[in-house]
N, C-alpha and C positions, 0 to 999 in steps of 0.2 A: 711471257717470260722465255727467255737466249741459254737454251744449254751451255756455253760457254759461258757464260755469269755463274752457274751454281758448279761448272768446272771450277771456275775462278777462287770462291767463295768455300767450299770441300776447300780447297788449298791454304788457302787464308786461314781456316779453320783450326787447319792440322801445323801449319808453320806457323801462326801468327807475325807476321812479318811482309810487307807489301814490296822490299826491296825481292825476298825470297822466292816468293812467288812471280814477280816477270819475271827472272831469271829460271825457272823452272819451265814457266812456257816461250822464253823468248822475245817476249813482249813489253811495250815501256812500260815504267809505275804507275803513270795516268789510264792505263788501258784498264788496270785493276781495279783501281779509284774508281772509273767512271761505272765499273762493271758492277761494282758495289751498288755505289749510288743509284744504279737502274732499279737493281733490287729491292734497299729498302725505299723506291718511289715508288715500286709498287703494290708493297705490302705495308709500304703509311705508315713505317716501321722503322727505326733506327735498330741496325743487327750487328755496329761495331761500337769498340769504346779505344779510340787508339791518343796510346801513352806517344808523345810525340820527343818530351825526355829519352824513353826509353828505346824509341823507335820498335813499338812489340804496340801489337793491338789486343783486348779481351773480347769476349763475343758480351752482347748483352744476354738477358732473359729469352729471348725469344731469337736471335739470332740461334742457340743453344735448342732451340725449339726448332729454326727452319735447319739445320744441320743434320740433327736424327733424321728430317726426313730427306732432304740432301744425298743421304750414303746413300741411305734406302735405293731410290730414284735413278742416283748417276748405275748404284750394285745394276738392276733390271736395267735398266739401255744397254746396260755393257752386257746383262746375260740376253736380252733382248737382237743385238748383233750378233751374236757366239753366234743361237740357235738357228739364224736366218741364214749366216752363213757354211753350217753346218747341214742345212738342209737342200742347199743345193751341189753337195759332194755326196760320192760313191762310199762311202766310210763311214764304219759308228765308232766312238772314242765309245768302249764296253771295259769296266769294271770286271773285274775276279781274283777272288780273295786264293790263298797258295790253296790248302783246302777244297773245294769247291772246286777250283778249276783243275785239279790235278786226278782228285776222285767223284765230283758229280759229272760236273763241265759234258768230258770225254761220252755219256752219254746221250748228249741232246747234239753233239758235234755231228754226228753220219745223219740227223735228223737237217740239220742246218743248210749241211754237202748240199744235197739234195732241194732244198729250195734255192740253192745258188745265194746263201748266204754266208757262210762262215767266211770266206777269203773277201770279206770286204770288212770288217773288224780289226781294229785296231785295239788290241789288246796290253789292257797297261792292268798288271801286277801289283796286287799292296795287299795291307789288312783291311775289314771291314769301315773300322771308325777313317781311316785312313778316303776309301773309295769314298765316303759318305759325305762327305767335306769336300771330295771335287765332285760328284754329281749338283750340291749344292750352288757352286761357282761356275759352273759348265765346263768346269775343262772333263768333263763326264757328258755321253749322251744316256748311257745303260748302263745298269751294275748288277751282278748278282751276290748280294749280301748273306753274310751270317748272323747271327744276334739268338741270342735264349730270350728274349718276349719280342709281342710282333714290333716291328715299326713302326713309330709314331713320330712324326715330323712336317711341321706344317708345310715345308715350301714340297715334302716325297710322297710322290705314289710306291704304293710298298705292297705287292703280294708273296704270300709266301706259295713259296712252286712244293715245296717238301717240310719233311719232318724225322728226324734222327731221334734217337735216345744216346748218353754218352755209357762208354763204358771205359773200368777199371780195367789194366790191361798189365801182364808181370809172364815171369818166365816160365817155361816150363817146369822149372826145375823149384820153385818159388812155393814156400809152403800152402798157398791158397789157391796154386792152377788146378787144383782139382776140386776148389770150392763150388757150392749153387750159390742160390743170391746171397749175401750178407750185406747190414748196414752201412753205411758211409762210417758210421761213429766208430766201427769196428777197423776204422785204419790208422790211429788215432798215431799206429809207433814206428809205421812204414814212412819210409824214404819214400820220395817221389822224384819225379822226374817229367817237368812241366814243359809246356810251352811258355815264349816269350813273350810277355803284353803286347796288343795289338793284333792277337787271336779271340776268337770267344772263349776259349776254351780254358783260362785266367780266372775271368767274371764267373764262370757257371762250377769251375773250382772253389770260390770262395763263398758263394752262392751255400755249395754243399757244405763247406767245411763248418760254417758260422752258424748251419743252424743243428749239424752233428758238435758243437761246443769246443771246435780245438783251432790251432794252425796248421796247416799242413807242414811235415819240416821236408825243405823242397830241395833235394840234394843236390840239382843241375834244373837251368834253364835253357832249352834252347829255340831257335827258330825254325828248326828241319826236324821233318818230322818223320823223315828216316832215320835220323842221330835220335832220337828221340827213341820208337823203337828199337834201333841195336842198341843200346846203353838198356833197356828195360829188361833186356833174349838178354846181351847178359848177367841181369839181375844187379846193374845197379842200383836201381829202383823199382819203384811199380810207374805206371802210364795212367793218364784219363784224355778220352781220345773222342769222339764222334766217333760214330760204329761205321757210318760211310768212310772211315782211312784203316779201319779197318781189315784187312784179306786176308784168304787162305794161308797166304806166300808167305805171311810175317812171321817169322819163330814167335810169335807169344801168344799166350792167351788169353781170349775177352772176357766179364765177368761180369755179368749184370750185379745193380746194386737192391736192394727189394725194399730203401727208403719208398716211403706214401708219394711223397711231393719230391720230385726230380727238375732240373734245369732241362731243356731239350732242345737241341741243334737245329733251326730252325735256317731256309735257306727262302732269303724271298726274291719274285725282280722288282730292280728298283730303278723311278727315274721319276724327274721333276714333274710338278704339278702345273697345266697350264702350259708345258712345251710343244712349242714348233716342230710338230713331226716330219721326217721325210719319211717319202713310200717305206721306203731302205728299213727306216726304225718301226714303221707301225709295222712291217711283213715280220720283222723279227722279235718284236713284244710279243704277239700271235701265234710266230712260232714257239717259242719260252714258253708262252705257255700251256702246250700242249701237255697233260701228262705224260707222264714216261711209259714204254710199251712194260 
């Protein structure tokens, strides 16, 4: 079966017009026609119905079935080509969410530098959801990802490296500043300063709120952790952060929740299953899996 024929068929299934497909690939229209005829002869079935009066085509039932498989085949071929090219490179496309990049990754940096790995990283920062999508499509080789539950994906291997609790943070002048443990339900009347969607935190906050039976009163949302902590310090509202993002230098008080079932902030090393890995990538995975001292 000809790879180029599959490519033409995939484009025709989308554009539904022979002329448009021919123009896309800068070939003659008969080239596209013969390609589809070869596929139909090889599979012994009709794949397309051509409406000559409207210059349009429609897929038959078997054509639609083939298109589902062709989409996967072309994606896998493209991914294979990307991985083969990456295996000869001296860089690793590495994904880091902001919180993990700021508060967790620096603890690994010295070890990676000792093994001459850190200079080979081409790092991209984005939310964990975005980075996971980029892993699937081959735009990244490896990533450290945050989640509240173990990552399960048919395309991705993920290994949990660390687990952190979430904390409520308040201003030192807030009435709760001297409190010990309390249930999340006791915060129903509080105003919250939260991180925007794309972080793990909003999903974890919703999970706690749903169990507690109320919708948090969000006074402000921000993509910047430093802004969040500064606004909490000014008593604009209370915050909700993973423990690793809170340090003694922050002018906030971190408080524990007493709820029996709480979401956890999980940090996982993720990469594609069956991925062709260079020696550099293998070494990086090995070092990232080593426990922190």
